[in-house]
C-alpha positions, 0 to 999 in steps of 0.5 A: 499500499502506498499514498503515492498516487504515481504509484496507483496502477493495478499492474504496480500493486500486483507486482508490489505484492507478488515481490513482498508477499509471493506466497501469501494466498490472494484469492480463494474461490468457493468450492474452487482454486486459490491463488497466491500474489506470485501466481497472480501476477505470473497469470497476468503476465501470461494473459498479457502476452497472449493478448500482444499475440492476438494484436491487442495493443495499449489502449484497446477495450477488452470486454468481460461478459463473465460470472465471478471466477478465476477467469474474470480475474486473469482477464482483469489483471491481464488487460491492465498488464497489457495497458488495455481498459477492462470493460465490465459488463453485466452477464444479464445483458441481451439484445439491444442492451448488449449491442448498445454496450459493446458498440459504445465501448468500442470493445475489440475483444470479448471474453465470455462463455459459450451461452454468452456468445450465443447471444451475439447471433441476433446482434452480429451483424450490427457490431461495429468494433468487436473482432475477437470472441475468446470462449472460457468453457471450451464448448463449440461455438458456431460461427459468428460472421466477421468474428474471430472465435478462439478458446481461452487456452490461447491466451494462456502463454509464456510470458517471458518476453513481456514487458512491463505496462507503461500505464499511469495513474491518470490513464483510463482503466476500466469502463463500467456502465451505470444507469441511463437516465432520459437516455441510454446507459452510460460508460463511466470512465474510470482512470487507474487512480480512481479504481485504486481509490475505491480500494484505498477508501475501503482500507482507511474507512473499513480498517482493512488490514493484511491479516483480514479476509474479505468475503465477496459475494457481489458481481465482479462486473460492478465497481463495488465487488471488483474494486471496492472489496477484491482490489482492496484486498489486493492493496492491502495484501489481504485475503479475498474470498469470493463466491459465484453468486449470492446465496443466502442459505450459504451466506453465514456458512461461508462467513464461518468457514473462511473466517471472514472479517469483512464483507459487503451487501446491497439492498435486499440481501440483508433482508434475504439473509435475515429470513433464513432460519435461526441456527444456534451458532450465529455469533460464532464467526470473525466477522467484524464489519458489514458495509451496506447500501442502503441499510435500514436502521431496523435491519442495522439493529437486527444484525447486531442482535442477531449475528453480533456484527456491526453493519454500517451504511455508506454512499457511493457511485461508479462515477464519484467513488464512495465519498461517504462512509460511516465511522466505524466507532461512531456511525449513525443508523439512517445516515450514510455517514461523513465525507472521506475528507481526505479525498473528497469534498461533499455538499447538499445544494439546490439542484437547479440554482447549485445554492448550498443548502442549510442543515436539515434542508433536503437538496442534491448530493453533490461531489468533487475530488481533491486528487487528480484522477480520483474520480471519473474522467467522463462518460465515454463518447457522452461529452454532453453527458459529462458536461451536464453532470459537471455544472459549477465544478460539482458533480450532480449525483441526481439524488437528493440528501440532506445533511444535519448539524453534526455533518452526518449525510442522509439519502432521502431519494433519486431525482433521476429518472431511474429506479434500482432493483436488488442492487441494479440500477435500471434505465427506464429509457431503455426498458421503455425502448424495448417495449415500444418495440412490440406491435400494438404499443404506442407508447409506454413509461417505466417507474419504480414502485415500492417493493413489499420486502423491507429494504427492497428498494423498488419493483419495476412497473410499466404503464403502456398506452396500447394501439391494438389488442395487446395483453400484459402476458404478451407484453411481459413474454416480449420483455423476456426476450430482449430485457435483462432479468434484473429490469423485467417489469413485475407490474404492468398497467394499461392506460387511455392515451387521455388519461396520462398525466403530462407536463406543459411540454407533453412529457409524461409526469412520471411523478404522478404515476409513481403516486398512483402506484400500483392500482386495482387494474394492474397485472402482477407477473408473480400472480 
């Protein structure tokens, strides 16, 4: 670990740890292999050499459409060892969602399994930059027009002659997609220092030490799992234990078996864990802290009583890092904490005028960095969206919040036209675009409505103006073919065009639809 920002690149971190702690276990996969720091370094160099052999050059984009596993880690570290840019993609992307992400990011190489590769068949003719697909599971894949398909084994080559990368702390390291608002999803440009600062924040705010163990059950294609947790372990020299996907029934068993000291939860994960049958040894573990976003005060109390563990809330975004975190020794349930003031400034301001709000007043959460490249460098290929977010030298998060007289911040609601379900940000625009492509749909509006699950954030609801004889089941079945599972509308409601609430400029007034919520004429996919 170093505070010298010029050494904040992934390849430098892995090389340092391989030299200082070569035989220490860096990563262990539940029911899978484990790797020492020296092995991670060797595998990264091997992948870099293999990428060089297929013409991958500095600055090129490598997309990963992979679940949590050794291959994801290898591709991340190998891509950076080759001076490339990682494009981390949600494994549930399909159709136009996947096409948009691949084309916008300009990824030339995609690493995935045969199942994910099959998704390319319907969009292959529209891909503008993808030239190579690397398959990790050795299964036969039908030919994809104009794309070279290779087995992942071809990337693991002798790294003897691979040169050390020349990436600098301010070079682009990753593109991670965040929710769109009134447009398509945006790719957040994350410099190496920005990625490193996610890790440094965990080390500083959660007191992560070399002797600790982090249990990771969030997807590595999100900044939380990859940078805030896994990268934090690599920077600190700690051990990361990774599960392929979250399991509420296995959570406590895993925590106990691997002797985890730290873990993170999102949204309803805590609720799902708390619904598990009570066991007799629930306080027999090494877990010291759970970082959660959000964390309802009642759930914080519940976890303290049931599991004898501290749960603290924090606030962050791919764009702005984790600028707010509750102090470990002075946390306030319901608050997302105080500013990580060594590296960030945070304020509450009027979202229209940008005039700062008084203590207790609700306004927009606005953030700016104190460190060069410790923040996103913009939205890739969307300069207008970058400028829009960076008004008056502050990044506008689009989230409403307040700050009390003691300097603790509280998240209130979202100002953006997007919603959040099961820890995933969902672009209403993209779901609406998919629904509007169905014959018989004249117009649609997608909103979030409260979930009946405590802490469950929102459920997706689609309000539709039909221009023909169409049923809710037909709409839902259509969405299953072109919308990621996490974004599927649970609720569908048909309305007459004349009944849709609108603004003076004829835009749908979604705030009114949210107030109406789930009505008696609303179809529920779970019924």
